[in-house]
Each structure stands twice: as structure tokens, then as C-alpha cells.
A tleap script that builds the chain and sets N, CA, C and O, in Angstrom:
source leaprc.protein.ff14SB
mol = sequence {
  NMET ILE CYS VAL LEU ALA SER ARG PHE ASN
  SER VAL VAL THR GLU ARG LEU VAL GLU GLY
  ALA LYS ARG LYS LEU GLU GLU ALA GLY ALA
  ARG TYR ARG VAL VAL TRP VAL PRO GLY SER
  PHE GLU LEU PRO GLN ALA VAL SER ILE LEU
  MET ASP ARG CYS LYS ALA PHE VAL ALA VAL
  GLY CYS ILE VAL LYS GLY GLU THR ALA HIE
  TRP GLU HIE LEU SER SER ALA VAL ILE SER
  SER LEU LEU ASP LEU ALA VAL LYS ASN GLY
  LYS PRO ILE GLY LEU ALA VAL LEU THR VAL
  SER SER ILE GLU GLU GLY LEU ASN ARG ALA
  GLY GLY LYS PHE GLY ASN LYS GLY GLU GLU
  ALA ALA GLU ALA VAL LEU SER LEU LEU LYS
  LEU PRO ASP GLN ILE SER PRO PRO THR GLU
  LYS GLU LYS CLEU
}
set mol.1.N position { 113.585 69.454 24.429 }
set mol.1.CA position { 115.278 68.663 24.976 }
set mol.1.C position { 116.281 68.884 23.841 }
set mol.1.O position { 115.954 68.716 22.667 }
set mol.2.N position { 117.416 69.235 24.185 }
set mol.2.CA position { 118.305 69.925 23.224 }
set mol.2.C position { 118.850 68.769 23.096 }
set mol.2.O position { 118.420 67.887 23.840 }
set mol.3.N position { 120.140 68.363 21.958 }
set mol.3.CA position { 120.673 67.275 21.966 }
set mol.3.C position { 122.448 67.913 21.547 }
set mol.3.O position { 122.662 68.694 20.620 }
set mol.4.N position { 123.478 67.381 22.426 }
set mol.4.CA position { 124.578 67.655 22.284 }
set mol.4.C position { 125.298 67.255 21.577 }
set mol.4.O position { 126.306 67.338 22.277 }
set mol.5.N position { 125.737 66.710 20.355 }
set mol.5.CA position { 126.030 65.798 19.312 }
set mol.5.C position { 127.824 66.021 19.545 }
set mol.5.O position { 128.197 67.179 19.734 }
set mol.6.N position { 128.389 65.424 19.534 }
set mol.6.CA position { 129.404 65.623 20.134 }
set mol.6.C position { 130.175 64.259 19.138 }
set mol.6.O position { 129.535 63.212 19.042 }
set mol.7.N position { 131.531 64.376 18.451 }
set mol.7.CA position { 132.437 63.383 17.868 }
set mol.7.C position { 133.566 63.122 18.913 }
set mol.7.O position { 134.368 63.758 19.597 }
set mol.8.N position { 133.148 61.700 18.633 }
set mol.8.CA position { 134.776 60.859 19.797 }
set mol.8.C position { 135.835 61.358 18.931 }
set mol.8.O position { 136.804 61.626 19.641 }
set mol.9.N position { 136.011 61.538 18.009 }
set mol.9.CA position { 137.274 61.850 17.374 }
set mol.9.C position { 137.846 62.910 17.569 }
set mol.9.O position { 137.404 63.894 16.975 }
set mol.10.N position { 139.190 63.089 18.598 }
set mol.10.CA position { 139.904 64.481 18.697 }
set mol.10.C position { 138.830 64.397 20.283 }
set mol.10.O position { 138.182 65.395 20.598 }
set mol.11.N position { 138.791 63.479 20.902 }
set mol.11.CA position { 138.319 63.618 21.768 }
set mol.11.C position { 138.529 64.441 23.291 }
set mol.11.O position { 137.700 65.082 23.937 }
set mol.12.N position { 139.674 64.213 23.521 }
set mol.12.CA position { 140.804 65.032 23.955 }
set mol.12.C position { 140.416 66.917 23.805 }
set mol.12.O position { 140.620 67.721 24.715 }
set mol.13.N position { 140.143 67.080 23.162 }
set mol.13.CA position { 139.815 68.217 22.244 }
set mol.13.C position { 138.083 68.437 23.052 }
set mol.13.O position { 137.784 69.379 23.787 }
set mol.14.N position { 137.217 67.358 22.674 }
set mol.14.CA position { 135.592 67.242 21.890 }
set mol.14.C position { 135.302 67.161 23.569 }
set mol.14.O position { 134.224 67.699 23.821 }
set mol.15.N position { 135.941 66.661 24.704 }
set mol.15.CA position { 135.245 66.341 25.845 }
set mol.15.C position { 135.240 67.016 26.425 }
set mol.15.O position { 134.473 67.158 27.377 }
set mol.16.N position { 136.213 67.802 26.044 }
set mol.16.CA position { 136.212 69.471 26.873 }
set mol.16.C position { 135.077 70.543 26.153 }
set mol.16.O position { 134.412 71.297 26.863 }
set mol.17.N position { 134.935 70.519 24.624 }
set mol.17.CA position { 133.933 71.187 24.393 }
set mol.17.C position { 132.357 70.973 24.753 }
set mol.17.O position { 131.410 71.691 24.429 }
set mol.18.N position { 132.359 69.624 25.613 }
set mol.18.CA position { 131.101 69.105 26.014 }
set mol.18.C position { 130.917 69.730 26.998 }
set mol.18.O position { 130.018 70.539 27.228 }
set mol.19.N position { 132.254 69.199 28.021 }
set mol.19.CA position { 131.623 69.778 28.991 }
set mol.19.C position { 131.802 71.285 28.948 }
set mol.19.O position { 131.300 71.698 29.993 }
set mol.20.N position { 132.124 71.983 28.468 }
set mol.20.CA position { 131.618 73.463 28.662 }
set mol.20.C position { 130.204 73.591 27.631 }
set mol.20.O position { 130.236 74.704 27.106 }
set mol.21.N position { 129.345 73.037 27.316 }
set mol.21.CA position { 128.492 73.214 26.558 }
set mol.21.C position { 126.997 72.821 27.799 }
set mol.21.O position { 125.976 73.451 28.075 }
set mol.22.N position { 127.577 71.451 28.285 }
set mol.22.CA position { 126.614 71.014 29.539 }
set mol.22.C position { 126.547 72.030 30.658 }
set mol.22.O position { 125.471 72.225 31.223 }
set mol.23.N position { 127.810 72.789 31.061 }
set mol.23.CA position { 127.949 73.919 31.900 }
set mol.23.C position { 126.450 74.945 31.415 }
set mol.23.O position { 125.433 75.317 31.999 }
set mol.24.N position { 126.901 75.073 30.335 }
set mol.24.CA position { 126.105 76.330 29.961 }
set mol.24.C position { 124.493 75.894 30.191 }
set mol.24.O position { 123.743 76.739 30.680 }
set mol.25.N position { 124.113 74.931 29.930 }
set mol.25.CA position { 123.441 74.232 29.569 }
set mol.25.C position { 122.102 74.450 30.507 }
set mol.25.O position { 120.999 74.985 30.390 }
set mol.26.N position { 123.030 73.541 31.752 }
set mol.26.CA position { 122.604 73.194 34.249 }
set mol.26.C position { 122.098 74.926 33.604 }
set mol.26.O position { 120.956 75.076 33.169 }
set mol.27.N position { 123.093 76.099 33.629 }
set mol.27.CA position { 122.934 77.364 33.831 }
set mol.27.C position { 121.799 77.662 33.692 }
set mol.27.O position { 121.195 78.221 34.607 }
set mol.28.N position { 121.334 77.431 32.760 }
set mol.28.CA position { 120.128 77.876 32.422 }
set mol.28.C position { 118.940 76.311 32.609 }
set mol.28.O position { 117.726 76.399 32.423 }
set mol.29.N position { 119.117 75.988 32.705 }
set mol.29.CA position { 117.886 74.686 32.932 }
set mol.29.C position { 118.030 74.524 32.102 }
set mol.29.O position { 116.888 74.619 31.652 }
set mol.30.N position { 118.638 74.298 31.310 }
set mol.30.CA position { 117.683 73.608 30.174 }
set mol.30.C position { 117.748 71.960 30.547 }
set mol.30.O position { 118.525 71.545 31.407 }
set mol.31.N position { 116.972 71.203 29.907 }
set mol.31.CA position { 116.796 69.997 29.183 }
set mol.31.C position { 117.518 69.737 28.059 }
set mol.31.O position { 117.201 70.140 26.940 }
set mol.32.N position { 118.703 68.923 28.371 }
set mol.32.CA position { 120.065 68.069 27.597 }
set mol.32.C position { 120.109 66.678 27.931 }
set mol.32.O position { 120.054 65.873 28.861 }
set mol.33.N position { 120.242 66.817 26.633 }
set mol.33.CA position { 120.972 64.681 26.006 }
set mol.33.C position { 121.955 64.713 25.458 }
set mol.33.O position { 121.738 65.026 24.287 }
set mol.34.N position { 123.769 64.439 25.794 }
set mol.34.CA position { 124.783 64.032 25.041 }
set mol.34.C position { 124.249 62.573 24.134 }
set mol.34.O position { 123.507 61.631 24.416 }
set mol.35.N position { 124.978 62.923 23.038 }
set mol.35.CA position { 124.710 61.759 22.157 }
set mol.35.C position { 126.696 61.947 21.475 }
set mol.35.O position { 127.439 62.858 21.111 }
set mol.36.N position { 126.740 60.779 21.612 }
set mol.36.CA position { 128.520 61.020 20.313 }
set mol.36.C position { 128.272 60.398 19.139 }
set mol.36.O position { 127.458 59.552 18.770 }
set mol.37.N position { 128.803 60.763 18.833 }
set mol.37.CA position { 129.105 60.057 17.184 }
set mol.37.C position { 130.354 59.782 16.904 }
set mol.37.O position { 131.255 60.614 17.015 }
set mol.38.N position { 130.566 58.265 16.411 }
set mol.38.CA position { 132.229 58.212 14.894 }
set mol.38.C position { 132.753 59.518 14.688 }
set mol.38.O position { 133.826 59.055 14.300 }
set mol.39.N position { 132.856 60.213 14.643 }
set mol.39.CA position { 133.157 61.592 14.054 }
set mol.39.C position { 132.592 63.020 13.883 }
set mol.39.O position { 131.475 63.224 14.360 }
set mol.40.N position { 133.025 63.707 13.460 }
set mol.40.CA position { 132.610 65.012 12.566 }
set mol.40.C position { 131.605 64.530 11.272 }
set mol.40.O position { 130.430 64.482 11.636 }
set mol.41.N position { 131.773 64.232 10.105 }
set mol.41.CA position { 131.525 63.700 8.995 }
set mol.41.C position { 129.912 63.129 9.572 }
set mol.41.O position { 128.991 62.991 8.767 }
set mol.42.N position { 129.727 62.813 11.155 }
set mol.42.CA position { 128.562 61.845 11.709 }
set mol.42.C position { 127.497 62.678 12.236 }
set mol.42.O position { 126.415 62.259 12.648 }
set mol.43.N position { 128.000 64.274 12.181 }
set mol.43.CA position { 127.266 64.733 13.092 }
set mol.43.C position { 126.226 65.684 11.880 }
set mol.43.O position { 125.506 66.482 12.481 }
set mol.44.N position { 126.077 65.716 10.624 }
set mol.44.CA position { 124.692 66.262 10.602 }
set mol.44.C position { 124.135 64.826 10.168 }
set mol.44.O position { 123.108 64.528 10.778 }
set mol.45.N position { 124.455 64.145 9.515 }
set mol.45.CA position { 123.299 62.668 9.713 }
set mol.45.C position { 122.859 62.761 11.263 }
set mol.45.O position { 121.698 63.171 11.243 }
set mol.46.N position { 123.217 62.589 12.424 }
set mol.46.CA position { 123.313 62.682 13.444 }
set mol.46.C position { 121.841 63.952 13.109 }
set mol.46.O position { 120.938 63.548 12.376 }
set mol.47.N position { 121.778 64.883 13.485 }
set mol.47.CA position { 120.865 66.035 13.187 }
set mol.47.C position { 119.426 65.782 12.210 }
set mol.47.O position { 118.247 66.133 12.269 }
set mol.48.N position { 120.461 64.791 11.105 }
set mol.48.CA position { 118.750 64.996 10.262 }
set mol.48.C position { 117.982 63.607 10.736 }
set mol.48.O position { 116.758 63.690 10.627 }
set mol.49.N position { 118.473 62.364 11.235 }
set mol.49.CA position { 117.794 61.341 12.016 }
set mol.49.C position { 117.693 61.690 13.578 }
set mol.49.O position { 117.245 60.692 14.143 }
set mol.50.N position { 117.914 62.626 14.407 }
set mol.50.CA position { 117.007 62.566 15.433 }
set mol.50.C position { 116.425 63.986 15.675 }
set mol.50.O position { 116.144 64.456 16.778 }
set mol.51.N position { 116.254 64.754 14.147 }
set mol.51.CA position { 115.325 66.140 13.980 }
set mol.51.C position { 113.990 66.162 14.472 }
set mol.51.O position { 113.607 67.283 14.806 }
set mol.52.N position { 113.393 65.479 14.572 }
set mol.52.CA position { 111.384 65.345 15.313 }
set mol.52.C position { 111.998 65.166 16.942 }
set mol.52.O position { 111.407 65.781 17.830 }
set mol.53.N position { 113.024 64.432 17.246 }
set mol.53.CA position { 113.159 64.297 18.587 }
set mol.53.C position { 114.000 65.373 20.076 }
set mol.53.O position { 114.048 65.228 21.298 }
set mol.54.N position { 114.684 66.692 18.831 }
set mol.54.CA position { 115.190 67.613 19.735 }
set mol.54.C position { 114.222 69.236 19.291 }
set mol.54.O position { 113.578 69.645 18.325 }
set mol.55.N position { 114.481 69.567 20.172 }
set mol.55.CA position { 114.077 71.047 19.982 }
set mol.55.C position { 115.711 71.807 19.060 }
set mol.55.O position { 115.867 72.510 18.061 }
set mol.56.N position { 116.177 71.489 19.569 }
set mol.56.CA position { 117.735 72.510 18.949 }
set mol.56.C position { 118.946 71.222 19.139 }
set mol.56.O position { 118.800 70.086 19.591 }
set mol.57.N position { 119.837 71.722 18.744 }
set mol.57.CA position { 121.429 71.023 19.312 }
set mol.57.C position { 122.913 72.304 19.107 }
set mol.57.O position { 123.135 73.482 18.827 }
set mol.58.N position { 123.721 70.779 19.559 }
set mol.58.CA position { 124.747 71.506 20.170 }
set mol.58.C position { 125.671 70.998 19.224 }
set mol.58.O position { 125.734 69.854 19.676 }
set mol.59.N position { 126.624 70.989 18.008 }
set mol.59.CA position { 127.154 69.953 17.535 }
set mol.59.C position { 128.194 70.429 17.666 }
set mol.59.O position { 128.473 71.604 17.426 }
set mol.60.N position { 129.363 69.083 18.307 }
set mol.60.CA position { 130.536 69.163 18.973 }
set mol.60.C position { 131.461 68.768 17.908 }
set mol.60.O position { 130.695 68.078 17.235 }
set mol.61.N position { 132.701 68.729 17.231 }
set mol.61.CA position { 133.821 68.446 16.897 }
set mol.61.C position { 134.891 69.019 16.956 }
set mol.61.O position { 134.718 69.795 17.896 }
set mol.62.N position { 135.740 69.147 16.645 }
set mol.62.CA position { 137.492 69.024 16.393 }
set mol.62.C position { 137.805 68.431 14.844 }
set mol.62.O position { 137.191 67.468 14.384 }
set mol.63.N position { 138.604 68.984 14.290 }
set mol.63.CA position { 138.507 68.784 12.806 }
set mol.63.C position { 140.381 69.169 12.093 }
set mol.63.O position { 140.668 69.944 11.180 }
set mol.64.N position { 141.169 68.441 12.791 }
set mol.64.CA position { 142.676 69.545 12.436 }
set mol.64.C position { 143.092 69.119 11.369 }
set mol.64.O position { 142.454 68.205 10.845 }
set mol.65.N position { 144.197 69.600 10.757 }
set mol.65.CA position { 144.664 70.244 9.464 }
set mol.65.C position { 145.802 69.074 9.565 }
set mol.65.O position { 146.695 69.011 10.411 }
set mol.66.N position { 145.557 68.188 8.523 }
set mol.66.CA position { 146.511 67.028 8.306 }
set mol.66.C position { 147.295 67.730 6.781 }
set mol.66.O position { 147.056 68.781 6.187 }
set mol.67.N position { 148.415 66.502 6.472 }
set mol.67.CA position { 148.865 66.863 5.134 }
set mol.67.C position { 148.311 66.604 4.017 }
set mol.67.O position { 149.038 66.542 3.026 }
set mol.68.N position { 146.987 66.400 3.893 }
set mol.68.CA position { 145.698 66.469 2.537 }
set mol.68.C position { 145.214 67.484 3.109 }
set mol.68.O position { 145.167 67.983 4.234 }
set mol.69.N position { 144.719 67.758 1.648 }
set mol.69.CA position { 143.490 69.002 1.763 }
set mol.69.C position { 141.865 68.254 2.382 }
set mol.69.O position { 140.821 68.881 2.559 }
set mol.70.N position { 142.059 66.983 2.579 }
set mol.70.CA position { 141.599 66.494 3.150 }
set mol.70.C position { 140.427 67.610 4.591 }
set mol.70.O position { 139.225 67.374 4.475 }
set mol.71.N position { 140.591 68.068 5.100 }
set mol.71.CA position { 140.165 68.455 6.244 }
set mol.71.C position { 139.304 69.859 6.069 }
set mol.71.O position { 138.388 70.438 6.654 }
set mol.72.N position { 140.192 70.067 4.856 }
set mol.72.CA position { 139.502 71.884 4.066 }
set mol.72.C position { 138.088 70.650 3.701 }
set mol.72.O position { 137.174 70.784 4.515 }
set mol.73.N position { 137.844 69.576 2.667 }
set mol.73.CA position { 136.621 69.562 2.634 }
set mol.73.C position { 136.202 68.759 3.632 }
set mol.73.O position { 135.779 69.790 4.156 }
set mol.74.N position { 135.862 67.784 4.526 }
set mol.74.CA position { 135.518 67.721 5.505 }
set mol.74.C position { 134.939 69.019 6.483 }
set mol.74.O position { 133.784 69.128 6.895 }
set mol.75.N position { 135.659 69.620 6.641 }
set mol.75.CA position { 135.219 70.781 7.658 }
set mol.75.C position { 134.012 71.607 6.986 }
set mol.75.O position { 132.983 71.833 7.623 }
set mol.76.N position { 134.192 72.028 5.709 }
set mol.76.CA position { 132.822 72.840 4.126 }
set mol.76.C position { 132.170 72.123 4.636 }
set mol.76.O position { 131.569 72.531 5.630 }
set mol.77.N position { 131.927 70.292 4.065 }
set mol.77.CA position { 130.969 69.960 4.359 }
set mol.77.C position { 130.393 70.001 5.823 }
set mol.77.O position { 129.288 70.541 5.863 }
set mol.78.N position { 130.600 69.812 6.343 }
set mol.78.CA position { 130.121 69.261 7.849 }
set mol.78.C position { 129.278 70.647 8.302 }
set mol.78.O position { 128.135 70.530 8.744 }
set mol.79.N position { 130.052 72.251 8.135 }
set mol.79.CA position { 129.424 73.123 8.522 }
set mol.79.C position { 128.470 73.726 7.715 }
set mol.79.O position { 127.674 74.545 8.173 }
set mol.80.N position { 128.486 73.386 6.544 }
set mol.80.CA position { 127.554 74.156 4.943 }
set mol.80.C position { 126.576 73.100 5.846 }
set mol.80.O position { 125.803 73.552 6.691 }
set mol.81.N position { 126.685 71.727 5.593 }
set mol.81.CA position { 125.221 70.398 5.754 }
set mol.81.C position { 124.675 71.074 7.582 }
set mol.81.O position { 123.497 70.917 7.904 }
set mol.82.N position { 125.521 71.670 8.434 }
set mol.82.CA position { 124.906 71.784 9.436 }
set mol.82.C position { 123.755 73.458 9.134 }
set mol.82.O position { 122.648 73.648 9.637 }
set mol.83.N position { 124.400 74.269 8.326 }
set mol.83.CA position { 123.337 75.339 8.835 }
set mol.83.C position { 122.518 74.690 7.490 }
set mol.83.O position { 121.312 74.537 7.683 }
set mol.84.N position { 122.773 74.491 6.822 }
set mol.84.CA position { 121.414 73.621 5.753 }
set mol.84.C position { 120.565 73.282 6.618 }
set mol.84.O position { 119.463 73.827 6.560 }
set mol.85.N position { 120.821 72.315 7.639 }
set mol.85.CA position { 119.642 71.623 8.054 }
set mol.85.C position { 119.308 72.831 9.012 }
set mol.85.O position { 118.105 72.818 9.270 }
set mol.86.N position { 119.918 73.785 9.574 }
set mol.86.CA position { 119.385 74.903 10.858 }
set mol.86.C position { 118.045 75.520 10.266 }
set mol.86.O position { 116.997 75.783 10.855 }
set mol.87.N position { 118.392 75.675 8.904 }
set mol.87.CA position { 117.754 76.697 8.342 }
set mol.87.C position { 116.626 75.882 7.516 }
set mol.87.O position { 115.471 76.272 7.689 }
set mol.88.N position { 116.817 74.881 6.706 }
set mol.88.CA position { 115.104 73.973 6.184 }
set mol.88.C position { 114.509 73.946 7.480 }
set mol.88.O position { 113.328 74.271 7.603 }
set mol.89.N position { 114.957 73.717 8.120 }
set mol.89.CA position { 113.997 72.970 9.611 }
set mol.89.C position { 113.494 73.964 10.998 }
set mol.89.O position { 112.681 73.878 11.918 }
set mol.90.N position { 114.694 75.090 10.421 }
set mol.90.CA position { 113.650 76.208 11.689 }
set mol.90.C position { 114.230 75.402 12.751 }
set mol.90.O position { 113.319 74.741 13.250 }
set mol.91.N position { 115.082 75.220 13.184 }
set mol.91.CA position { 115.803 74.921 14.207 }
set mol.91.C position { 117.382 74.753 14.441 }
set mol.91.O position { 118.167 74.340 13.588 }
set mol.92.N position { 117.794 75.245 16.080 }
set mol.92.CA position { 119.068 76.146 16.132 }
set mol.92.C position { 119.732 75.125 16.148 }
set mol.92.O position { 119.290 74.189 16.813 }
set mol.93.N position { 120.723 74.998 15.589 }
set mol.93.CA position { 122.240 73.903 16.193 }
set mol.93.C position { 123.277 75.186 16.132 }
set mol.93.O position { 123.370 76.043 15.254 }
set mol.94.N position { 124.099 75.019 17.475 }
set mol.94.CA position { 125.049 75.817 17.719 }
set mol.94.C position { 126.382 74.710 16.862 }
set mol.94.O position { 126.484 73.574 16.398 }
set mol.95.N position { 127.098 75.793 17.035 }
set mol.95.CA position { 128.360 75.516 16.200 }
set mol.95.C position { 129.638 75.268 16.888 }
set mol.95.O position { 130.447 76.190 16.788 }
set mol.96.N position { 129.994 74.273 17.539 }
set mol.96.CA position { 130.772 74.089 18.139 }
set mol.96.C position { 132.213 73.007 17.615 }
set mol.96.O position { 132.990 72.450 18.390 }
set mol.97.N position { 132.247 72.940 15.911 }
set mol.97.CA position { 133.367 72.143 15.373 }
set mol.97.C position { 134.660 73.175 15.079 }
set mol.97.O position { 134.757 74.291 14.568 }
set mol.98.N position { 135.413 72.410 15.550 }
set mol.98.CA position { 136.857 73.446 15.296 }
set mol.98.C position { 137.440 72.948 14.569 }
set mol.98.O position { 137.841 71.829 14.889 }
set mol.99.N position { 137.850 73.535 13.060 }
set mol.99.CA position { 138.793 73.372 12.537 }
set mol.99.C position { 139.855 74.110 12.873 }
set mol.99.O position { 139.669 75.297 13.145 }
set mol.100.N position { 141.295 73.499 12.923 }
set mol.100.CA position { 142.081 74.128 13.915 }
set mol.100.C position { 143.499 72.927 13.137 }
set mol.100.O position { 143.452 71.819 12.603 }
set mol.101.N position { 144.942 74.181 13.550 }
set mol.101.CA position { 146.054 73.892 12.537 }
set mol.101.C position { 146.629 72.151 13.604 }
set mol.101.O position { 147.195 71.136 13.198 }
set mol.102.N position { 146.169 72.512 14.904 }
set mol.102.CA position { 147.005 71.584 15.848 }
set mol.102.C position { 145.741 71.640 16.650 }
set mol.102.O position { 144.787 72.412 16.747 }
set mol.103.N position { 146.274 70.049 17.401 }
set mol.103.CA position { 145.352 69.622 18.658 }
set mol.103.C position { 145.732 70.406 19.862 }
set mol.103.O position { 145.011 70.264 20.850 }
set mol.104.N position { 146.788 71.241 19.941 }
set mol.104.CA position { 147.476 72.207 21.068 }
set mol.104.C position { 146.310 73.963 20.634 }
set mol.104.O position { 146.024 74.878 21.407 }
set mol.105.N position { 145.946 73.799 19.204 }
set mol.105.CA position { 145.324 74.742 19.107 }
set mol.105.C position { 143.733 74.279 19.524 }
set mol.105.O position { 143.015 75.158 20.002 }
set mol.106.N position { 143.319 73.256 19.392 }
set mol.106.CA position { 141.908 73.077 19.877 }
set mol.106.C position { 141.149 73.342 21.573 }
set mol.106.O position { 140.063 73.638 22.071 }
set mol.107.N position { 142.803 72.944 22.052 }
set mol.107.CA position { 142.420 72.541 23.487 }
set mol.107.C position { 142.264 74.311 23.623 }
set mol.107.O position { 141.300 74.852 24.166 }
set mol.108.N position { 143.577 75.142 22.929 }
set mol.108.CA position { 143.293 76.991 23.623 }
set mol.108.C position { 141.425 77.159 23.070 }
set mol.108.O position { 140.926 78.280 23.173 }
set mol.109.N position { 140.791 76.311 22.673 }
set mol.109.CA position { 139.058 76.969 22.289 }
set mol.109.C position { 138.376 75.923 23.000 }
set mol.109.O position { 137.194 75.727 22.718 }
set mol.110.N position { 139.106 75.007 24.145 }
set mol.110.CA position { 137.776 74.523 24.526 }
set mol.110.C position { 138.447 73.901 26.046 }
set mol.110.O position { 138.912 72.911 26.612 }
set mol.111.N position { 138.030 75.538 26.196 }
set mol.111.CA position { 138.369 75.758 27.980 }
set mol.111.C position { 140.003 76.237 28.479 }
set mol.111.O position { 140.389 76.129 29.643 }
set mol.112.N position { 140.730 76.704 27.505 }
set mol.112.CA position { 141.880 77.351 27.118 }
set mol.112.C position { 141.669 78.705 27.584 }
set mol.112.O position { 140.774 79.128 28.316 }
set mol.113.N position { 142.898 79.482 26.897 }
set mol.113.CA position { 143.060 81.039 26.358 }
set mol.113.C position { 142.120 81.611 25.308 }
set mol.113.O position { 141.775 82.790 25.386 }
set mol.114.N position { 141.761 80.946 24.483 }
set mol.114.CA position { 140.167 81.251 23.952 }
set mol.114.C position { 138.933 80.686 24.462 }
set mol.114.O position { 138.009 80.474 23.677 }
set mol.115.N position { 138.798 80.361 25.978 }
set mol.115.CA position { 137.516 80.267 26.695 }
set mol.115.C position { 136.675 79.173 25.483 }
set mol.115.O position { 137.317 78.782 24.508 }
set mol.116.N position { 135.403 78.810 25.652 }
set mol.116.CA position { 135.180 77.085 25.564 }
set mol.116.C position { 134.405 77.785 24.829 }
set mol.116.O position { 133.827 78.810 25.188 }
set mol.117.N position { 134.323 77.012 23.222 }
set mol.117.CA position { 133.311 77.387 22.054 }
set mol.117.C position { 132.214 76.502 22.727 }
set mol.117.O position { 131.139 76.962 23.112 }
set mol.118.N position { 132.576 75.204 22.834 }
set mol.118.CA position { 131.090 74.217 23.237 }
set mol.118.C position { 130.326 75.288 24.253 }
set mol.118.O position { 129.106 75.163 24.146 }
set mol.119.N position { 130.703 76.264 25.169 }
set mol.119.CA position { 129.930 76.561 26.101 }
set mol.119.C position { 128.827 78.326 25.598 }
set mol.119.O position { 127.708 78.711 25.933 }
set mol.120.N position { 129.890 78.909 24.707 }
set mol.120.CA position { 129.167 79.525 23.820 }
set mol.120.C position { 128.433 78.814 22.458 }
set mol.120.O position { 127.462 79.506 22.150 }
set mol.121.N position { 128.565 77.853 21.706 }
set mol.121.CA position { 127.380 77.073 21.159 }
set mol.121.C position { 126.160 76.929 21.864 }
set mol.121.O position { 125.086 77.078 21.279 }
set mol.122.N position { 126.243 76.592 23.324 }
set mol.122.CA position { 125.296 76.206 23.656 }
set mol.122.C position { 124.412 77.838 24.215 }
set mol.122.O position { 123.215 78.109 24.117 }
set mol.123.N position { 125.365 78.548 24.699 }
set mol.123.CA position { 124.575 80.209 24.254 }
set mol.123.C position { 124.041 80.698 23.535 }
set mol.123.O position { 122.915 81.167 23.704 }
set mol.124.N position { 125.046 80.756 21.954 }
set mol.124.CA position { 123.719 80.753 21.361 }
set mol.124.C position { 122.290 80.001 20.271 }
set mol.124.O position { 121.638 80.569 19.395 }
set mol.125.N position { 122.196 78.622 20.750 }
set mol.125.CA position { 120.985 77.960 21.143 }
set mol.125.C position { 120.027 78.872 22.046 }
set mol.125.O position { 119.019 79.577 21.998 }
set mol.126.N position { 121.097 78.344 22.969 }
set mol.126.CA position { 119.867 78.901 23.997 }
set mol.126.C position { 119.432 80.216 23.692 }
set mol.126.O position { 118.328 80.282 24.232 }
set mol.127.N position { 119.750 81.716 22.926 }
set mol.127.CA position { 119.252 82.406 22.738 }
set mol.127.C position { 118.717 82.147 21.373 }
set mol.127.O position { 117.492 82.026 21.400 }
set mol.128.N position { 118.995 82.081 20.745 }
set mol.128.CA position { 118.119 81.619 18.867 }
set mol.128.C position { 116.426 80.843 19.612 }
set mol.128.O position { 115.461 80.900 18.851 }
set mol.129.N position { 116.271 80.399 20.567 }
set mol.129.CA position { 115.782 78.815 21.208 }
set mol.129.C position { 113.951 80.388 21.638 }
set mol.129.O position { 112.814 80.021 21.344 }
set mol.130.N position { 114.161 81.718 22.217 }
set mol.130.CA position { 113.731 82.375 23.143 }
set mol.130.C position { 113.764 83.663 21.405 }
set mol.130.O position { 112.765 84.379 21.481 }
set mol.131.N position { 114.075 83.788 20.920 }
set mol.131.CA position { 114.079 84.481 20.209 }
set mol.131.C position { 112.718 85.089 19.641 }
set mol.131.O position { 112.506 86.281 19.419 }
set mol.132.N position { 111.697 83.849 19.421 }
set mol.132.CA position { 110.459 83.835 19.116 }
set mol.132.C position { 109.624 84.605 19.997 }
set mol.132.O position { 108.987 85.488 19.422 }
set mol.133.N position { 109.409 84.479 21.581 }
set mol.133.CA position { 109.441 85.674 22.694 }
set mol.133.C position { 109.562 87.372 22.369 }
set mol.133.O position { 108.772 88.314 22.437 }
set mol.134.N position { 110.443 87.273 22.129 }
set mol.134.CA position { 111.029 89.148 21.748 }
set mol.134.C position { 110.309 89.857 20.506 }
set mol.134.O position { 110.457 91.058 20.278 }
set mol.135.N position { 109.239 88.714 19.449 }
set mol.135.CA position { 108.545 89.548 19.018 }
set mol.135.C position { 107.024 88.895 19.151 }
set mol.135.O position { 106.581 87.754 19.021 }
set mol.136.N position { 106.334 90.432 19.538 }
set mol.136.CA position { 104.662 89.662 19.499 }
set mol.136.C position { 104.178 88.886 18.245 }
set mol.136.O position { 104.877 89.056 17.246 }
set mol.137.N position { 103.270 88.189 18.137 }
set mol.137.CA position { 102.476 88.056 16.914 }
set mol.137.C position { 101.833 88.560 16.333 }
set mol.137.O position { 100.760 88.759 16.904 }
set mol.138.N position { 101.908 89.025 15.145 }
set mol.138.CA position { 101.665 90.828 14.094 }
set mol.138.C position { 99.852 90.364 13.908 }
set mol.138.O position { 99.064 89.453 13.652 }
set mol.139.N position { 99.995 91.715 14.249 }
set mol.139.CA position { 98.008 91.957 14.882 }
set mol.139.C position { 97.284 91.719 13.312 }
set mol.139.O position { 97.836 91.236 12.323 }
set mol.140.N position { 96.100 92.142 13.412 }
set mol.140.CA position { 95.947 91.759 12.098 }
set mol.140.C position { 95.931 93.006 10.861 }
set mol.140.O position { 95.696 92.908 9.656 }
set mol.141.N position { 96.184 93.864 11.467 }
set mol.141.CA position { 96.618 95.225 10.375 }
set mol.141.C position { 97.457 95.100 10.385 }
set mol.141.O position { 97.821 95.910 9.532 }
set mol.142.N position { 99.236 94.124 11.111 }
set mol.142.CA position { 100.243 93.962 10.541 }
set mol.142.C position { 100.219 92.974 9.186 }
set mol.142.O position { 100.948 92.840 8.203 }
set mol.143.N position { 99.115 92.420 9.619 }
set mol.143.CA position { 99.390 90.724 9.153 }
set mol.143.C position { 99.037 91.211 7.283 }
set mol.143.O position { 99.584 90.471 6.466 }
set mol.144.N position { 98.256 92.274 6.761 }
set mol.144.CA position { 97.727 93.338 5.571 }
set mol.144.C position { 98.970 93.289 5.334 }
set mol.144.O position { 99.448 93.944 4.408 }
savepdb mol mol.pdb
quit
């Protein structure tokens, strides 16, 4: 099962990203479940908690630039943590965590004029899940 983990914060954007991810997963016939968390900060924690229950993840969030540097630290920490979890555990994590200057920019990337990044993240996960099938197991000669 693929877990779509979504932040409730800035839900006007994240709900649209989730719809895009669901659409792509349904087109592929993939089994998935959507799990909502309070904010983007909780996304890596949720991946860690659910690591043994899901074969892949789509992380959905929207971090909007504010008056302080908090948004930069938050986005950097969330994205770095998600990448670390994916690499350490060998499970794909599609990234649909937007870091934008305004809600309008987020909406443009959640089904607006720049497409739907939730859909793109789900497509990336589906592609990575197929990766092992593209290379046959090594022969005895190749193992040496």
C-alpha cells in the first residue's frame, strides 16, 4: 500500500495536491490510503511511524514564506528528513511539499497553471516502485 501523507496546514492547497496524487494512483490501479497530519513538520515523523506499514509514500504539504526565516528552516528540515528516510529505508517518498511565497503560488502548483505537484509526486513514486523490475538479478558471473 502507498501512503499519501498530507498536511492539514494550508489545506486550500494541500487538498488539491492530495486529489492529484489520488487521481494518479487510481489511474495506475495502486492501493493507497490518505493520512492527514497537522502540518509539514509532522510529515517525516509520520513516515517514520508508518515505515513498516507502507511500501512507499507521497508527502504533501505547503509551506508559505512568512515575515521571518522560519519557513526556510522548516522546509529545509522537512525535505532533508524525507530524503534521509527514503535513502536509509529504501522506500520511495514522492515530494509534494511546496515551498512558496504565497497561497496563490501554491494554488498554481496544485492544479493551476503549473500542473499538480501531488500528481507528479505520485507518478515519481510509481516509477521508483517499478525500478527493480527494470534490472534483472545478477548472474553468478556478474556477482564476482
